[in-house]
C-alpha positions in Angstrom: 0.0 0.0 0.0 1.4 3.3 -1.0 0.7 7.0 -0.3 0.7 9.5 -3.1 1.9 12.9 -1.9 -0.5 15.6 -2.8 0.8 19.1 -3.9 0.2 22.0 -1.6 -1.0 25.5 -2.4 -0.5 28.7 -0.5 -3.3 29.4 1.9 -4.3 25.7 2.5 -1.2 24.4 4.2 -2.7 23.5 7.6 -5.8 21.8 6.3 -4.1 19.9 3.5 -1.2 18.7 5.6 -3.8 17.5 8.1 -5.7 15.6 5.4 -2.6 14.2 3.7 -0.9 13.2 6.9 -4.0 11.5 8.1 -4.2 9.6 4.8 -0.6 8.4 5.0 -1.1 6.0 7.9 -3.6 3.6 6.4 -2.1 4.0 3.0 1.4 2.8 4.0 0.5 -0.7 5.2 -3.0 -2.0 4.6 -2.8 -4.6 7.3 -1.5 -2.1 10.0 -4.7 -1.1 11.7 -4.3 1.8 14.2 -6.3 3.6 16.8 -9.5 2.5 18.5 -12.9 1.7 17.0 -14.5 5.1 17.7 -13.4 8.0 15.5 -12.9 11.2 17.5 -14.7 14.0 15.7 -15.3 17.7 15.9 -14.0 20.6 14.0 -15.7 23.1 11.7 -15.2 21.0 8.5 -16.8 17.6 8.2 -15.8 15.4 5.2 -17.9 12.6 4.0 -15.9 9.5 3.0 -17.8 6.8 1.1 -17.0 3.3 -0.1 -18.6 0.0 -1.0 -17.0 -2.3 1.5 -18.4 -3.8 4.7 -17.1 -2.5 8.1 -15.3 -5.8 8.6 -13.2 -5.6 5.5 -9.6 -4.2 5.7 -10.5 -1.5 3.2 -12.7 0.0 6.0 -11.0 -1.1 9.2 -7.4 -0.5 8.1 -8.2 2.2 5.5 -11.2 4.4 5.9 -11.5 4.1 9.7 -7.8 4.9 10.2 -8.1 8.0 8.0 -11.0 9.2 10.2 -9.1 8.4 13.4 -5.9 10.1 12.3 -7.7 13.2 11.0 -9.3 13.6 14.4 -5.9 13.2 16.2 -4.4 15.8 13.9 -6.7 18.5 15.4 -6.8 20.7 12.4 -10.5 21.7 12.5 -11.5 18.7 10.5 -13.5 15.4 10.9 -14.3 12.5 8.6 -17.7 10.8 8.6 -17.6 7.3 6.9 -20.5 5.9 4.8 -19.6 2.2 4.1 -21.6 -0.5 2.3 -22.5 1.7 -0.7 -24.8 3.8 1.5 -24.2 6.8 -0.8 -24.6 4.9 -4.0 -22.8 2.3 -6.2 -19.4 2.9 -7.7 -20.7 4.8 -10.7 -23.0 7.0 -8.6 -20.3 7.8 -6.1 -17.6 8.9 -8.5 -20.1 11.2 -10.2 -21.0 12.6 -6.8 -17.3 13.2 -5.9 -16.8 15.1 -9.2 -19.9 17.3 -8.5 -18.8 17.8 -4.9 -21.8 16.1 -3.3 -19.4 13.5 -1.8 -16.1 14.7 -0.4 -14.0 11.5 -0.4 -14.3 8.0 -1.8 -12.4 4.7 -2.1 -12.7 3.2 -5.5 -11.0 0.8 -7.9 -9.2 2.4 -10.9 -11.5 0.9 -13.5 -14.6 2.6 -11.9 -12.7 5.9 -11.9 -12.2 5.5 -15.6 -15.8 6.7 -16.0 -14.5 10.2 -15.6 -10.9 9.8 -16.7 -10.4 6.8 -19.0 -6.6 6.5 -18.8 -6.7 5.6 -15.1 -8.6 2.4 -16.0 -5.3 0.9 -17.3 -4.2 0.3 -13.7 -6.8 -2.5 -13.6 -5.6 -4.2 -16.8 -5.0 -7.9 -16.5 -1.4 -8.8 -15.7 -0.4 -5.1 -15.7 1.2 -5.7 -12.3 2.8 -8.8 -10.9 1.5 -8.2 -7.4 0.6 -5.5 -4.9 4.3 -4.6 -4.4 4.6 -4.0 -8.1 1.5 -1.7 -8.0 3.1 0.1 -5.0 6.3 0.8 -6.9 4.3 2.3 -9.8 2.4 4.7 -7.6 5.5 5.7 -5.5 7.5 6.4 -8.6 7.5 9.1 -11.3 5.7 6.8 -13.8 2.4 7.5 -12.1 2.7 11.3 -12.0 1.3 12.0 -15.5 -1.7 9.7 -14.7 -2.5 11.3 -11.4 -2.0 14.8 -12.7 -4.2 14.1 -15.7 -6.9 12.7 -13.5 -6.8 15.8 -11.3 -6.9 18.2 -14.3 -9.7 16.4 -16.2 -12.0 15.4 -13.3 -11.1 18.0 -10.7 -10.5 15.1 -8.3 -7.2 14.6 -6.4 -5.7 11.2 -5.6 -4.5 11.0 -2.0 -3.2 7.5 -2.2 -3.5 4.0 -3.6 -3.2 0.5 -2.3 -3.9 -3.1 -3.4 -6.2 -5.3 -1.4 -4.7 -8.4 -3.1 -4.7 -10.2 -6.4 -8.0 -11.1 -8.0 -9.0 -14.8 -8.2 -11.7 -16.7 -10.0 -14.4 -18.7 -8.2 -16.9 -21.1 -9.8 -18.5 -24.5 -9.2 -15.7 -26.2 -11.1 -12.0 -25.6 -11.1 -10.5 -23.0 -13.5 -6.9 -24.0 -14.2 -6.5 -22.9 -17.8 -8.3 -20.4 -20.1 -10.3 -23.3 -21.8 -11.9 -24.0 -18.4 -13.8 -20.7 -18.8 -15.6 -21.9 -21.9 -19.4 -21.9 -21.4 -19.2 -20.2 -18.0 -21.1 -17.0 -17.4 -18.5 -15.1 -15.4 -19.4 -11.9 -13.5 -17.2 -9.0 -14.2 -17.6 -5.4 -12.9 -19.4 -3.1 -15.4 -16.4 -1.1 -16.7 -14.8 -1.2 -20.1 -11.4 -2.2 -18.6 -12.8 -5.3 -16.9 -14.8 -6.3 -20.0 -11.5 -6.0 -22.0 -9.9 -8.2 -19.3 -12.6 -10.8 -19.7 -12.2 -10.9 -23.4 -8.4 -11.2 -23.2 -8.8 -14.1 -20.7 -11.3 -15.8 -22.9 -14.2 -15.4 -20.5 -17.9 -14.8 -21.3 -18.5 -11.6 -19.2 -21.8 -10.9 -17.5 -22.2 -7.5 -15.8 -23.5 -7.7 -12.2 -23.2 -5.0 -9.6 -20.9 -5.8 -6.6 -23.8 -5.4 -4.2 -25.9 -7.9 -6.2 -23.2 -10.5 -6.7 -24.1 -13.1 -4.0 -27.8 -13.2 -5.1 -26.8 -13.5 -8.8 -24.6 -16.5 -8.0 -27.2 -18.1 -5.7 -29.9 -17.8 -8.3 -27.7 -19.0 -11.1 -27.8 -15.8 -13.1 -24.0 -16.2 -13.3 -21.8 -19.2 -12.9 -18.7 -17.6 -11.4 -16.9 -14.4 -10.7 -13.5 -12.8 -9.8 -12.4 -10.7 -6.8 -9.6 -10.5 -4.3 -9.9 -13.0 -1.4 -10.9 -10.3 1.1 -14.0 -9.4 -1.0 -14.8 -13.1 -1.6 -14.9 -13.7 2.1 -16.8 -10.5 2.9 -19.6 -11.5 0.4 -19.8 -15.0 1.8 -19.2 -16.4 -1.7 -18.0 -19.8 -0.4 -21.7 -20.5 0.4 -22.6 -20.4 -3.3 -19.2 -21.4 -5.0 -17.3 -24.6 -4.6 -13.9 -23.7 -6.0 -11.5 -20.7 -5.8 -8.9 -20.8 -8.5 -5.7 -18.8 -7.6 -5.3 -17.2 -11.0 -3.9 -13.9 -9.7 -4.8 -12.4 -13.0 -5.1 -8.8 -11.8 -3.8 -6.6 -8.9 -6.9 -5.2 -7.2 -6.6 -1.4 -6.8 -8.1 1.0 -4.3 -7.6 4.7 -4.8 -8.4 7.2 -2.1 -9.8 10.3 -3.9 -11.0 13.7 -2.7 -13.0 16.4 -4.7 -11.4 19.7 -5.4 -14.2 21.5 -3.6 -13.4 19.5 -0.4 -9.6 19.9 -0.9 -10.1 23.7 -1.0 -12.3 24.0 2.1 -11.2 26.6 4.6 -11.2 26.2 8.4 -12.1 28.6 11.0 -8.5 28.6 12.3 -7.2 29.4 8.9 -9.8 32.3 8.4 -8.7 33.8 11.8 -5.0 33.4 11.1 -4.5 34.3 7.4 -3.6 37.9 6.7 -2.1 38.0 3.2 -4.1 40.1 0.8 -6.1 38.1 -1.8 -9.0 35.8 -2.3 -9.1 32.3 -0.8 -11.7 29.8 -2.2 -13.8 27.6 0.1 -15.6 25.9 -2.7 -19.2 26.3 -3.9 -18.5 29.9 -5.2 -17.6 31.1 -1.7 -14.4 33.1 -1.3 -12.6 34.8 1.6 -11.4 38.3 0.5 -8.7 40.1 2.3 -8.2 43.7 1.4 -5.0 45.7 1.4 -6.1 47.2 4.7 -6.4 43.7 6.2 -10.2 43.7 6.5 -11.7 40.3 5.7 -15.1 39.7 4.0 -17.0 36.9 2.4 -17.6 37.0 -1.4 -20.0 34.9 -3.5 -18.4 34.9 -7.0 -20.3 33.5 -10.0 -20.8 33.9 -13.7 -24.2 34.7 -15.3 -24.8 35.4 -18.9 -21.1 35.5 -19.5 -20.5 38.1 -16.9 -18.5 37.4 -13.7 -20.2 38.9 -10.7 -19.2 39.2 -7.0 -21.8 39.6 -4.2 -20.7 40.5 -0.7 -22.0 38.3 2.1 -20.7 40.3 5.1 -17.5 40.8 7.1 -15.8 37.9 8.8 -16.3 39.7 12.1 -20.1 39.5 11.8 -20.5 36.4 9.6 -18.8 33.2 10.8 -17.6 30.6 8.3 -20.6 28.3 8.8 -23.1 31.1 8.2 -21.1 32.2 5.1 -21.4 28.7 3.7 -25.2 28.8 4.4 -25.6 32.1 2.6 -23.5 30.8 -0.3 -25.8 27.8 -0.5 -28.9 29.9 -0.7 -27.3 31.9 -3.5 -26.4 28.7 -5.4 -30.0 27.6 -5.1 -31.1 30.9 -6.6 -28.8 30.4 -9.5 -30.1 26.9 -10.0 -33.6 28.4 -10.3 -32.4 30.9 -12.9 -32.4 33.8 -10.4 -29.5 36.2 -10.3 -28.6 36.6 -6.5 -27.5 40.2 -6.8 -30.7 41.2 -8.6 -32.8 39.2 -6.1 -31.1 41.1 -3.2 -31.7 44.5 -4.8 -35.4 43.6 -5.4 -35.8 42.4 -1.8 -34.1 45.6 -0.5 -36.4 47.8 -2.6 -39.4 45.9 -1.4 -38.3 46.1 2.1 -37.8 49.9 1.9 -41.2 50.3 0.2 -42.9 48.2 2.9 -41.1 50.1 5.7 -42.1 53.4 4.1 -45.7 52.4 4.1 -45.5 51.5 7.8 -43.8 54.8 8.8 -45.9 57.6 10.1 -46.1 60.8 8.1 -44.2 62.6 10.9 -41.3 60.0 11.0 -41.1 59.9 7.2 -40.9 63.7 6.9 -38.3 64.0 9.6 -36.2 61.2 8.1 -36.4 62.8 4.6 -35.5 66.2 6.0 -32.4 64.8 7.8 -31.3 62.8 4.7 -31.6 65.7 2.4 -30.2 68.5 4.6 -27.6 69.5 2.1 -30.2 70.4 -0.5 -30.8 73.7 1.4 -28.0 76.2 1.2 -29.8 78.6 3.6 -30.1 77.3 7.2 -33.2 79.5 7.7 -35.0 77.9 4.7 -34.0 74.4 5.9 -35.5 75.1 9.3 -38.7 76.7 7.9 -39.3 73.7 5.6 -39.7 71.4 8.6 -41.3 73.9 11.0 -44.1 74.7 8.6 -45.1 71.0 8.3 -44.8 70.5 12.1 -47.1 73.4 12.7 -49.8 72.8 10.1 -49.6 69.1 8.9 -48.4 67.1 11.9 -51.4 67.9 14.1 -53.7 66.5 11.4 -51.8 63.6 9.7 -48.5 63.3 11.5 -49.7 60.1 13.4 -51.0 58.4 10.2 -48.9 55.8 8.3 -47.9 57.0 4.8 -50.0 54.4 3.0 -53.2 55.6 4.7 -52.9 59.2 3.6 -55.1 60.2 0.6 -56.3 63.5 -1.0 -59.0 63.9 1.6 -56.4 64.1 4.3 -54.3 66.7 2.3 -57.5 68.8 1.8 -58.1 68.6 5.6 -54.6 70.1 6.2 -55.0 72.8 3.6 -58.6 73.9 4.0 -58.1 76.2 7.1 -55.1 77.9 5.4 -56.4 78.6 1.9 -58.7 81.5 3.0 -56.5 83.0 5.7 -53.0 82.2 4.6 -53.0 81.3 0.9 -49.2 81.7 0.6 -48.6 79.3 3.5 -51.1 76.9 2.0 -49.2 76.8 -1.2 -45.9 76.2 0.6 -47.4 73.4 2.7 -48.9 71.7 -0.4 -45.5 71.9 -2.2 -43.8 70.3 0.7 
């Protein structure tokens, strides 16, 4: 089992070293289980790690669980929640979810990952590797760099490490000692182009059955045999429905630990508090931390609509914590998904709020607020004072207590009527104001 070092970028060193360091332990030796059974948790970032194996298989006990335990021990504001037994979907569904960012981390065979980056499937080619140690040397050497970098560039998915759970072996209800023994047998192979090519090269008649459905397919006679590493054969209780295991060792089983770019780029509260260098730091999901030249920190929701890149402020770091910023960014993404521009929606909401507030304000409050807000319109202090004092004297006693939306022409007439005959000039001024 071999760890693949992951490149670091400025602004993520603490989080990424925590993830990578935690991943190294189970990836170094598959059989070296560490820690206790309960993963310590906590932290402001929770990563979801999915896989298709049972909790008794080494891929979980000595892989996924150790990752979760070591991440907790690293104390970098991070925790890992594990979803075994294909709880978050089958292989094809999970890799699509990692690419989209709906699942943070996954453990998959190389051939399944070929659905999003075809070249990686070659890792699962028949007789490509002599054994697990051979696969380890490949991933620890420079030969794998182009493959891993290409996967990251094309799928936006990073490979944290790779291991082999053993060589794949055939099982059936008769011995398989040579290629001719496969004649007439319906052999289950995983549903991926690479495995189907392997079957053809080995002379087998391939039948596609999902891993989760394999035991039932063998029990009901839908297929006659299958191939898997011994740990999987045992976990699925296949000896109950298969008489023979043939040690063909025709393929080194691969398991790659992958993480989505959006999860890899997540910020932590500790990082947000500590970082001071000017710039923008992505958290994923369009959310960015912006640090100005002055050192002030604010949240930005950056997106593109109709070919135009837009940025919407979500508030300062001082008043909006990381969790709330993510929640606000999530709401904005939902608006985009419904075809709504978040900035336009915010402006519309603010306009509506102002209009509603104005309707609820009394004439007196609205008048005084308008006078204060437009004080600079008057160059003469006397005229500025007279503007408000006239309304206070003649209008406020009649309509000052009424909300703006209740005032109609009859109310205005009630204010002006006593003035028209006795003080026509004052009436004109009050009406204009």
